[in-house]
N, C-alpha and C positions, 0 to 999 in steps of 0.2 A: 852608794853612798854609804851602805850597813854593813860596808864588807870588816867580817871582826865585831858584831853585835848579835847577841843572840834577841831577836823583837822575840819570841816564843819564852821566857826568862821580863818580859817587862811587865813594872805592872801601874807607874807612871810617868807618861812622855808629852812633850811640849812640841809643837810644829809652829815657827816661828817665820809669816811672810808665807807662805806655802804657792799665794799665786795658784795657780792650774789646776795645782793641786798632782803632779809627778810623783812626790814623795809621800805626799798621805795618799794613796793608792798605793807605794808598799807597805806603809803602817798597817794601815787596814785592810791589806790580802797578810800581814805579818807574827803583828799582836794578837796573843791572846784577847776575848769574848771580855773577859775579867775587867782588861785592862783600863787606865782610866784614860783617855788623850782627852788634849785642849791644845782647837787649832785658831793660833790669833793671826789675826786676816786686817790689815788696813783699809785694804781699798774693797770700797764697796760692793766695784762688779763683778768680780770674785766669789762675795759670798752666795748669792743665790746656787752658785754652779756644784759649790765645796757640801751646803745644805744639803742640797738636794742629792749628791752622793756617796755622801758620809755624814750624815749629820744623826742617820739612825741609832751610830754606836760613838760617834767623835762629837766637842762640843765645840760646835766653830763659833769664834770670837770675832765682832770684829773691830778693834779696837790696834792699840799700839801695844807691841812687844815693849818699851818702857814699861811697866801697869803687870809684867811677867807673875811679876809676886805677890802682887793684889790677888788676880785673876787666881793664883795657887794656893795663898792662906784665906778665902772667900770658902775656897772648898775644903777646907781643913785636909790638904791632902800632908802627909805623912815627909816629903821628899819628891823630888825630881829624876829620876830614872835613867832616861834621856831629854835634851834636847835635839832636836834636829831644826837646823835656819837653813833658809834661805832668802836673806836680810844681804844686803847691802852693805860694806862694810865702810858705807859714804853716808852715811845716815848722818840726817842732822844732829848738831851736839843735845839737845832738849834730851832726844834720844837716845842717842848713843852711851853719856856718859850713865844716863842712871841704866839701861840697859847689861853698855860691862858689867860693873858693879854689883847686877842681880847675877851675871854669868861667871864671878870670879865669886862670891859667894854659894854658888850650887856648884861648878865644878867643883869647890875648894870642898863641899860636903859631900861628892865621891861623884854627883853627878858626869855621866859624859856630855859631852858638847859635841855634835859631828856636824859642819859647814865646811862650801863647796864659793871657790873663788874663780874668775876668770884672768885675775887680773895680782901674783899669790904676791910680787914683789911692793906692790902699794897696801893689798892684808896688811903683810906684817908690820908695819908700824901700828899699827891700832892693836895691835894684840900681841905687846911685847909684854903683858902683863902675865899670858897663861904659858905654861908647858906644852905648847902644841908643837902634833908630828902630821907632816903630811902622811895622808892614809895612798890617794893612787893620785895620781893625773892621768886623766884621761884623754889622750889624743882622739880618737874616733868622733867624737861630742864637736860641735861648733858652735860658738869659741871655743878653746881647747879650755879642760876645769880642771882645779888641784882642789882636793879634798883633803879637809885635816879634821884632826878631833883634839879633845882637853880629855884625860882620861882614859 
């Protein structure tokens, strides 16, 4: 998921939809202690584990990815360096529309946006506005997954 990204150089990172935290674990192990990290998870069932495992360094927020800009602005961050997403691309329209607008604004400003999908053909139509590229296909994963990036 992080191929080609120097995690040791990140200062402002957001993870969207971490679920059980498999990518969160990699961030925790590889970003500098000085890195500011916000982890946004909607499902309250995942929050206790995320806070227990990563809450001493990362800010775990139970909330919507659609509010990403508000969370970043509340903290006074000057930018986002990296956005990592485990979100499905089939989010409800009230979430998807503001999230896509925020992702567009942030990637236009230089943020790297990295995500995966199990359904690349279906995903591509949702991401037409982005100049994305495939980083890797992981066929060992079940189901196989495709990893994409912007910037």
